[in-house]
NUDO-975709 format. One record per residue (C-alpha): x, z, y; residue in three letters; residue number from 1. Coordinates in steps of 0.001 Angstrom, whole numbers, plus 524288, in hexadecimal, padded with zeros to 5 digits. Layout:
N
      px      pz      py   type   seq
       X       Z       Y    ALA   NUM
...
END
This chain:
455
      px      pz      py   type   seq
   81402   7CA37   85FF2    MET     1
   8125C   7D8DA   85ED9    THR     2
   811D8   7E150   8529D    ILE     3
   80B9D   7EEC3   85369    SER     4
   80C76   7F8DA   84885    PHE     5
   80041   80114   846A1    TYR     6
   802F5   80665   8390C    GLY     7
   80D8E   807B2   82EA3    ALA     8
   81766   80933   839BF    ALA     9
   8211E   8137F   8352F    GLN    10
   8169F   8174E   82B53    ALA    11
   81227   812D3   81DE4    VAL    12
   803B1   810E9   82090    THR    13
   7F9AD   80A60   8294D    GLY    14
   7FFA5   7FCBA   829F7    SER    15
   7FB63   7F5D4   8369C    LYS    16
   8038E   7EC14   83E5B    HIS    17
   7FE30   7E41B   849A2    LEU    18
   80410   7D6F6   84D77    VAL    19
   7FFF8   7D20C   85AE6    THR    20
   802F5   7C417   85F0F    LEU    21
   8057C   7C013   86D26    GLU    22
   7F811   7B9AC   86DBE    ASN    23
   7F1A4   7C6A2   86A41    GLY    24
   7EE77   7C40E   85C05    LYS    25
   7EFE0   7D082   85427    ARG    26
   7F30E   7D101   845A8    ILE    27
   7F1E6   7DDFB   83E72    LEU    28
   7FA55   7DF5B   8324D    LEU    29
   7F3E1   7E94D   82929    ASP    30
   7EA4B   7F3E0   82D18    CYS    31
   7ED99   7FF8E   824AA    GLY    32
   7E86F   80D4C   8238D    LEU    33
   7F1E3   817FD   827B7    THR    34
   7F399   82267   81D3C    GLN    35
   7FACF   82F3F   81C0A    GLY    36
   7FF91   830B8   82A18    MET    37
   7F92E   83DC8   82D01    GLY    38
   7F2EC   83EFA   83A6C    ASP    39
   7F6AE   830F9   83DCA    LYS    40
   7EEAF   82B4B   832AC    THR    41
   7E123   82CBB   8387E    GLU    42
   7E51E   827EF   845F4    GLU    43
   7EBD4   81BC7   840C1    ARG    44
   7E067   81843   83806    ASN    45
   7D5DE   81A29   8424D    ARG    46
   7DBBE   812FC   84DE4    SER    47
   7E250   805CA   84EB2    PHE    48
   7EC29   803B9   85995    ASP    49
   7E6BF   7F614   85BE2    PHE    50
   7D954   7F002   85D71    GLU    51
   7D468   7EB36   85024    PRO    52
   7CB19   7E175   85666    GLU    53
   7D68A   7DA8C   85CEF    ASN    54
   7DDDB   7D776   8505E    LEU    55
   7DEDA   7C92E   84C95    SER    56
   7E0C9   7CBDC   83E17    CYS    57
   7E504   7D5F9   8341B    LEU    58
   7EE55   7D285   82911    ILE    59
   7EF60   7DBE1   81D96    LEU    60
   7FB8F   7DD01   81519    SER    61
   7F53B   7E425   80999    HIS    62
   7EA44   7ED22   8056D    ALA    63
   7F06F   7FAAA   80577    HIS    64
   7E88A   803AF   80E19    ILE    65
   7F3E6   806BB   81750    ASP    66
   7F3C8   7F82D   81A93    HIS    67
   7E539   7F4E5   819B8    SER    68
   7DDD8   801A8   81B2F    GLY    69
   7D9F5   800BB   82987    LEU    70
   7D465   7F2F9   8290F    ILE    71
   7C647   7F7EE   82883    PRO    72
   7C963   800D3   8341A    ARG    73
   7CEC7   7F510   83B6D    LEU    74
   7C20F   7EDBE   838E4    VAL    75
   7BA09   7F99D   83CC7    ARG    76
   7C194   7F9DF   849AA    GLU    77
   7BE79   7EBA8   84CC2    GLY    78
   7C764   7E279   84526    TYR    79
   7BFC6   7D664   840E9    THR    80
   7CABB   7CD0D   83CF3    GLY    81
   7D051   7C90F   82FC2    PRO    82
   7D880   7D166   8268B    VAL    83
   7E217   7C8A0   81F57    TYR    84
   7E792   7CCD4   8121E    CYS    85
   7EA91   7C7AD   8047E    THR    86
   7DF64   7C68A   7FA8E    PRO    87
   7E395   7D25C   7F240    PRO    88
   7E4D8   7DA9C   7FE92    THR    89
   7D68F   7D821   801A9    LEU    90
   7D293   7DBFB   7F3D2    GLU    91
   7DA0C   7E8BF   7F4E7    LEU    92
   7D55E   7EB7B   802C9    CYS    93
   7C75D   7EA61   7FE2F    GLU    94
   7CA58   7F5E9   7F54A    LEU    95
   7D2F8   7FDF0   7FE36    LEU    96
   7CB93   7FC8D   80AF1    LEU    97
   7BE5A   7FF6B   804D0    ARG    98
   7C41A   80B74   7FE5A    ASP    99
   7CA68   80F84   80B26    SER   100
   7BD59   80E38   8123A    ALA   101
   7B6D1   81702   80835    ARG   102
   7C194   82110   80A30    ILE   103
   7C03E   82018   8190B    GLN   104
   7B1B1   82299   8183D    GLN   105
   7B2A8   82DA7   80E64    SER   106
   7BD05   834A3   81694    ASN   107
   7B5CA   833E4   82385    CYS   108
   7AE66   83F38   8299A    ASN   109
   7A69C   841F3   835EE    SER   110
   7B2F5   84337   83E07    ALA   111
   7BA27   837B8   83823    ASN   112
   7B3FE   82A6D   835C7    GLU   113
   7B9E7   82163   82B84    PRO   114
   7C467   817D1   82F94    LEU   115
   7BB4E   80D5E   82A59    TYR   116
   7AFB0   80BB9   82178    THR   117
   7AC91   80372   815A2    GLU   118
   7A4FE   7FA7D   81EB6    GLU   119
   7B12B   7F8AB   82734    ASP   120
   7B8EC   7F57D   81AFA    THR   121
   7AF56   7EB3D   81614    GLU   122
   7AF82   7E4E6   82379    LYS   123
   7BE60   7E4F0   8238D    ALA   124
   7BF52   7DEE6   81602    LEU   125
   7B700   7D383   81AC5    GLN   126
   7C1D6   7D077   8248B    GLN   127
   7CC75   7CEC1   81A28    PHE   128
   7D200   7C125   81845    VAL   129
   7DAD9   7BEAC   80C95    THR   130
   7E70C   7B638   80D38    VAL   131
   7EEDA   7B33F   800C1    PRO   132
   7FD78   7B575   7FFBD    TYR   133
   80688   7AA73   803F9    ASP   134
   7FC3F   7A28B   80B35    GLN   135
   7FE40   7A13E   819F8    PRO   136
   7F187   7A4A2   820CB    PHE   137
   7EE5A   7A0F7   82ED1    THR   138
   7E746   7AC18   8358D    ILE   139
   7E6D8   7A4D1   84290    ASP   140
   7EF6D   79BCD   84AAD    GLU   141
   7F906   7A6F3   84D5E    ASP   142
   7F963   7AE4B   84064    ILE   143
   7FD23   7A970   832C9    GLU   144
   7FD43   7B311   8276D    LEU   145
   80473   7B2B8   81A72    LEU   146
   80387   7BD5A   81024    PHE   147
   80F0B   7BF46   806DB    THR   148
   80EC6   7C89F   7FB54    ASP   149
   815D6   7D5A7   7FCE9    THR   150
   81308   7DB02   7EF4D    GLY   151
   80F17   7E88B   7F43F    HIS   152
   8012B   7E8DA   7EEE5    VAL   153
   7F7B2   7DE6A   7EA90    LEU   154
   7F57C   7D564   7F63F    GLY   155
   80002   7DB41   7FEF6    SER   156
   80601   7D19F   80876    ALA   157
   80FCF   7CFC3   81325    ALA   158
   80912   7CA59   81F38    ILE   159
   81083   7BE89   8245C    ASN   160
   80C41   7B942   83187    LEU   161
   80F6B   7AD1A   83956    LYS   162
   80B3E   7AFF0   8474D    LEU   163
   80A49   7A6E7   852F7    GLN   164
   80E4C   7B00D   85DD0    ASP   165
   81099   7AC05   86BE0    ASP   166
   813D8   79E0C   86848    GLY   167
   81CAD   7A07E   85C8F    ARG   168
   81B4C   7A391   84E2B    GLU   169
   81E87   7B15A   849BF    ARG   170
   81F94   7B61B   83BB6    THR   171
   81C68   7C3E2   8373D    LEU   172
   81BFA   7CA86   829F2    CYS   173
   81577   7D78D   8272B    PHE   174
   819D7   7DBDA   819AF    SER   175
   80E60   7E4CB   816ED    GLY   176
   812ED   7ED4E   80BA4    ASP   177
   81DB8   7E741   80374    ILE   178
   81D3F   7E8DA   7F4C7    GLY   179
   82859   7E9D9   7EB22    ARG   180
   82F6A   7DE69   7E548    PHE   181
   82F43   7E5C8   7D84E    ALA   182
   8206A   7E79F   7D847    ASN   183
   81B38   7E73F   7CA53    ARG   184
   80E11   7E0D2   7CD2D    ILE   185
   80DBB   7D939   7D9FB    LEU   186
   8160A   7CE20   7DF0D    ASN   187
   82261   7D257   7E64F    PRO   188
   822B7   7D14D   7F52E    PRO   189
   82304   7C31E   7F954    GLN   190
   82C40   7BC9D   802F2    ALA   191
   825BB   7BAB4   8101F    PHE   192
   8278A   7B0B0   81B0D    PRO   193
   831ED   7B2BB   82559    GLN   194
   82D49   7BC00   82FE9    ALA   195
   83233   7BF78   83D79    GLU   196
   82B39   7CC91   83D47    ILE   197
   82A0D   7D505   8310B    ILE   198
   821EE   7E165   82FDE    ILE   199
   826E8   7E7AB   82362    CYS   200
   82298   7F37B   81B86    GLU   201
   82CBA   7FDE2   81852    SER   202
   8262E   8085A   80FEA    THR   203
   8318A   809A9   80651    TYR   204
   83BB8   802A1   80E71    GLY   205
   845E6   80D57   80CC9    ASN   206
   8463A   80E1A   7FE03    ARG   207
   84757   806A7   7F154    VAL   208
   83CBC   808CE   7E724    HIS   209
   83FEE   80CA1   7D949    ASP   210
   840D3   80135   7CFE0    SER   211
   8346A   7FD14   7C8D6    LEU   212
   83C4E   7FAC5   7BC83    GLU   213
   83911   807D2   7B606    ASN   214
   82C31   80AB7   7BCF0    THR   215
   823A8   80B07   7B0CA    GLU   216
   82D88   81356   7A964    GLU   217
   82DCA   81D6F   7B441    ARG   218
   81EF3   81D96   7B54F    LEU   219
   81DD7   81F51   7A698    GLN   220
   8271F   82AFB   7A6FC    LYS   221
   81F3A   83156   7B1E5    ILE   222
   8126F   82FC7   7AA64    VAL   223
   818FF   8350E   79E19    GLN   224
   81EA0   840F9   7A4EE    GLU   225
   812A6   844B9   7ACFE    VAL   226
   8076E   84128   7A403    CYS   227
   80D53   842DA   79670    VAL   228
   8180D   84D06   79779    GLU   229
   811D6   85570   7A219    ARG   230
   8039B   851F7   79F19    GLN   231
   800F8   85050   7ADA6    GLY   232
   7FA31   84613   7B5CA    LYS   233
   801A0   83B89   7BCF9    LEU   234
   7FB4E   8381D   7CA00    LEU   235
   7FF7E   82B5B   7D063    ILE   236
   7FA44   82984   7DE3A    PRO   237
   7FA4C   81AE8   7E0E4    ALA   238
   7F4C8   81153   7EAA8    PHE   239
   7E98B   809A4   7E4CD    SER   240
   7EF91   7FC76   7E7DA    ILE   241
   7FCF8   7F924   7E27C    GLY   242
   802C1   80604   7DDCD    ARG   243
   7F7CC   80923   7D44D    THR   244
   7F8A3   7FBC6   7CDDD    GLN   245
   8077C   7FCE2   7CC95    GLU   246
   80609   80A04   7C5B8    LEU   247
   7FB5F   8050A   7BCA4    ILE   248
   803BB   7F94F   7B93E    TYR   249
   80F37   8022A   7B593    SER   250
   8069C   80B06   7AD47    LEU   251
   80060   7FF19   7A6F6    ASN   252
   80DFA   7F9DE   7A3D5    TYR   253
   811BB   806BD   79D5E    LEU   254
   804ED   80716   795C7    ALA   255
   806CA   7F91F   790F7    GLU   256
   81449   7FCD9   78BEE    GLU   257
   80F2B   8093E   78577    GLY   258
   8177A   811F4   78E3B    ARG   259
   80CDB   81893   7964A    LEU   260
   80A27   82674   79176    PRO   261
   7FC9B   828A0   78BC3    GLU   262
   7F66F   82DF4   79828    VAL   263
   7EACD   82900   79FBB    LYS   264
   7ECEC   821F0   7AC94    VAL   265
   7E272   821F6   7B72C    PHE   266
   7E1A4   819B8   7C368    VAL   267
   7D886   821C7   7CBC8    ASP   268
   7D545   8199A   7D7B1    SER   269
   7CA40   80FDB   7D999    PRO   270
   7D2B1   80833   7E325    LEU   271
   7DDB0   8074D   7D93C    SER   272
   7D445   80271   7CED9    VAL   273
   7CEB5   7F7C8   7D780    TYR   274
   7DC0C   7F427   7DD09    ALA   275
   7E144   7F2AD   7CF31    THR   276
   7D602   7E97C   7CC31    ASP   277
   7D9F8   7E152   7D803    ILE   278
   7E7FC   7E113   7D2F5    MET   279
   7E31A   7DC4E   7C5B3    ARG   280
   7DB9F   7D15A   7CC68    GLU   281
   7E752   7CC68   7D449    ASN   282
   7F275   7C9DB   7CAA3    PRO   283
   7F682   7BDD6   7D262    GLN   284
   7FD9F   7C714   7DBAB    TYR   285
   805A7   7CD4F   7D0B9    PHE   286
   81414   7CA6B   7CF04    ARG   287
   818A9   7C14F   7C436    GLU   288
   81CE7   7CBFD   7BABC    THR   289
   80F8F   7D26A   7BC08    MET   290
   808EE   7C567   7B96A    GLN   291
   810AE   7C495   7ACC1    GLU   292
   80D2F   7D29F   7A933    TYR   293
   7FEBF   7CF69   7AACB    LEU   294
   7FFDD   7C596   79FBA    LYS   295
   80319   7D0D4   79689    GLU   296
   7FA7B   7DB3D   79CC6    ASP   297
   7EEB3   7D598   7A404    PRO   298
   7EB79   7E2E8   7A9E9    ASP   299
   7F79C   7E9C7   7AF24    PRO   300
   7EED9   7F3FD   7B59B    PHE   301
   7E81A   7F94E   7A989    GLY   302
   7EBD8   8005E   79CE8    PHE   303
   7E495   8094E   79354    PRO   304
   7E8FA   81637   7993F    GLN   305
   7E4B0   8122C   7A6F7    LEU   306
   7D79E   815AD   7AD18    THR   307
   7D340   81129   7BA84    TYR   308
   7CA60   81ABC   7C1A1    ILE   309
   7C121   8175E   7CCB2    THR   310
   7B62E   82171   7CBF3    GLU   311
   7B78E   82E72   7D30E    VAL   312
   7B265   83669   7C794    ASP   313
   7BC77   8306E   7BE70    ASP   314
   7C713   83397   7C84F    SER   315
   7C2BC   841C7   7C8D5    LYS   316
   7C36A   8429D   7BA0A    GLU   317
   7D1FB   83F9E   7BAA7    LEU   318
   7D43B   84CAE   7C151    ASN   319
   7CD97   8539D   7B5F7    LYS   320
   7D541   84DD8   7AAB6    ILE   321
   7E098   85606   7A600    GLU   322
   7E7D8   84BE9   79DE7    GLU   323
   7F3FB   8458F   7A3D1    PRO   324
   7F1CE   83869   7AA31    CYS   325
   7F66F   82F21   7B4D5    VAL   326
   7EDC3   82DBB   7C0E6    ILE   327
   7F061   822D4   7CAA1    ILE   328
   7E831   824B1   7D6D3    SER   329
   7E81D   8212D   7E533    SER   330
   7EC63   82343   7EF96    SER   331
   7FB18   82160   7EF1F    GLY   332
   7FE22   82AF9   7FA1E    MET   333
   7F411   8347A   7F463    MET   334
   7ECDE   835B9   80149    GLU   335
   7DF8B   83242   7FBB9    ALA   336
   7D8B5   82D82   7EF89    GLY   337
   7D6F3   832E3   7E1F1    ARG   338
   7E553   83651   7E05C    ILE   339
   7E2E5   8422F   7E8FD    GLN   340
   7D989   84812   7DEFF    HIS   341
   7E365   8460C   7D412    HIS   342
   7EE44   84BF8   7DC3A    LEU   343
   7E625   857D2   7DFC9    ARG   344
   7E371   85A25   7D152    THR   345
   7F0FB   8574A   7CBD1    ASN   346
   7FB32   85ADD   7D60B    LEU   347
   7FB01   86951   7D1D7    PRO   348
   7FE8D   86541   7C3D8    ASP   349
   80D3E   865D7   7C184    ALA   350
   80BE4   85D2C   7B576    ASN   351
   80623   85203   7BD5D    SER   352
   80D10   8489F   7C670    ALA   353
   80A81   83F81   7D1D3    VAL   354
   81188   83270   7D147    LEU   355
   8137D   82CDA   7DEF4    ILE   356
   81635   81E51   7DE9D    THR   357
   81638   81A1F   7ECD4    GLY   358
   817D9   81D89   7FB13    TYR   359
   810F0   829A6   80061    CYS   360
   810F0   82C0B   80EFE    GLU   361
   8170C   839B4   810E7    PRO   362
   80AF5   83FFE   816F8    SER   363
   801D7   83BB5   80BF2    THR   364
   7FEA3   843F0   8000E    LEU   365
   80755   83B14   7F7FD    GLY   366
   8126F   83CAA   801AD    GLY   367
   81140   84B73   8014D    LYS   368
   81193   84BAF   7F278    LEU   369
   81D60   8429F   7F24A    MET   370
   82453   84BDD   7FB93    ASN   371
   82265   8579E   7F2AB    GLY   372
   8167B   85EA7   7F82A    ALA   373
   81329   86AA9   7F017    GLU   374
   80541   86B69   7F54C    LYS   375
   7FC7B   860C4   7FABD    VAL   376
   7EEA5   85FF2   7FFDC    TYR   377
   7E578   856B1   7F8CD    ILE   378
   7D77E   8552D   7FD8E    MET   379
   7D880   8624C   80465    GLY   380
   7DE0E   869BA   7F8C1    ASP   381
   7EBBF   86F61   7F809    GLU   382
   7F206   86A93   7EB7C    VAL   383
   7FE6F   86FB0   7E50C    ASP   384
   807F4   86501   7E14C    VAL   385
   80DD1   867C5   7D400    LYS   386
   80CF5   85A2D   7CE1E    ALA   387
   8198E   8525B   7CDD8    GLU   388
   81B91   847A8   7D800    MET   389
   82181   83B40   7D274    LEU   390
   82554   82F15   7D9FA    ILE   391
   826F2   8210D   7D559    MET   392
   82B08   817C5   7E021    LYS   393
   82AF4   80C15   7D703    GLU   394
   81C8E   80994   7D990    TYR   395
   81DA5   807F4   7E832    SER   396
   81704   7FB70   7ECC0    ALA   397
   81F3D   7FB6E   7F932    HIS   398
   82C02   7F42D   7FAB6    ALA   399
   83878   7FC1E   7FB21    ASP   400
   84440   7F89A   80376    TYR   401
   848E0   7EE5A   7F9C9    GLY   402
   83B65   7E806   7F922    ASP   403
   83A28   7E7B1   807FC    ILE   404
   8479B   7E17D   80960    ALA   405
   84408   7D77E   7FEF4    LYS   406
   836F1   7D4C6   80590    PHE   407
   83DCE   7D1E8   81278    LEU   408
   848B0   7CA08   80C1C    HIS   409
   840EC   7BD46   80D24    CYS   410
   84262   7BDCE   81BF5    GLN   411
   84CEE   7B809   8249F    ASP   412
   8518E   7C426   82BF8    LYS   413
   8558F   7BC13   837C4    GLU   414
   8479D   7B77E   839E5    GLN   415
   841B4   7C52E   8398B    ILE   416
   83FD9   7CA3D   84765    GLN   417
   83A1D   7D7B2   8445A    ARG   418
   83738   7E013   8387B    ILE   419
   82D92   7EB55   839EC    PHE   420
   82DCA   7F5CD   82F57    LEU   421
   8208A   7FC14   82CA7    VAL   422
   819A3   803D3   82209    HIS   423
   82450   80DDF   81FDC    GLY   424
   8293D   81B27   823EC    GLU   425
   832AE   81B37   82F6D    THR   426
   83E8A   81F89   82786    SER   427
   83C06   8150F   81D52    VAL   428
   83ACF   80A6A   8278D    MET   429
   84742   80F10   82E2A    GLY   430
   84ED5   80D9A   82175    GLN   431
   848B7   8005E   81E7F    LEU   432
   84C05   7FB90   82C2F    LYS   433
   85A27   7FF82   82A2C    GLU   434
   85AE0   7F90D   81CC8    ASP   435
   85476   7EC70   8214F    LEU   436
   85DAA   7EC06   82CF1    SER   437
   86925   7EC7F   8237B    GLU   438
   8632B   7E0B3   81C97    LEU   439
   8637F   7D933   82963    GLY   440
   855A8   7DADC   82E7E    TYR   441
   854C0   7DD39   83D28    ARG   442
   84ADB   7E208   84739    ASN   443
   84448   7EBA4   83DFE    ILE   444
   83A21   7F456   84482    GLU   445
   8334F   800C1   83FEA    ILE   446
   82701   80019   84841    PRO   447
   81FFF   80C29   84D05    GLU   448
   81162   80E4A   84BF2    PHE   449
   809D7   8076A   856ED    ARG   450
   815E0   800A3   85C49    LEU   451
   8159A   7F212   85F7C    SER   452
   820E2   7E88B   85EAE    TYR   453
   821E9   7DB65   86578    VAL   454
   8285D   7D1C8   85C1F    VAL   455
END
């Protein structure tokens, strides 16, 4: 068996891992869009380093675009097989991939055709096959699939495979993205079957997140200081799936307790609106404490001060209002979407603030703002940065070192033959490798892009 790494290798984007059995069957784990890697981005998104038509199957860990965003491109290039995922992942992919196709087509010009079209996306979505959590699924005589919940976003799963390879059974787990055991809404990461080979994410593998214990109190203080005391606007860039719902839930909690300042809150993102509707419709995936909360508050994603915005004209009006308010808008790394318009308008205002709640790749607009840029370019305009940059790590949907160690704890270390660390920066993976080694894990690899490993 050979594993080849064609994305998220010493990088935090473009997840793509190819497993090739001795008999030639080829299993692709994720097919994500590469984002924020400068000159490398276009090349990695336009050309696969394998033949899509020769793949036996594609298995998708979750819906985030850096894991799913090149599936229509794969189909455009000749892939005709199934795409296996959990039921909520399909629901979210229907939103994200259609939106991505519209963006691809709107950004194309005479010298640059879109990565894929809406027609490619509709064709790809017809190839999705849903598999529930915790139900072994036979793909063929050599491949058995089991999804276990990782609690990262709605529908996220670890991909557990039993493979018949050269006359013997092999076991492999690809973690996808691991969530936090302290997640407020979703189930915590689930124990997974013993694996010989583990491909494990490492985004925050070198740190420990701040405790969630005082999250709402800290958020309340930030809203009070920026919107009430300074009379500024608080911009919160957030990914449409996961982060936005966590923030709304916290604000809803404060509003229910009468502790949210009397300021308007806007969620300005059609994707976020529709994704929140999908969350509302899938409470069976919520953790037990959230199930109990729903008995008291049937809608944890709505309160009187909150307005959801989908129409472009309504979004434009937000940039005209002078009263203080909170604006949650995508995208999280600030590379695209409506958040760019709000940043261009409000970054020069010293009374306003940007609250960053998750990972931003250093070369992205979000990364530059986090690193103290005094001027940035947004949609071709040079913008002075006078607004305050605030960071809350509590809302990260990615596991920290403690969560990763806890996720792996269900495994017998002696039976693990190799661990591959992916989806992280090189320095982070180096630290995680060292820390896991101290816990007794052996044969830990940090694979390079395009390299293959015989296991």
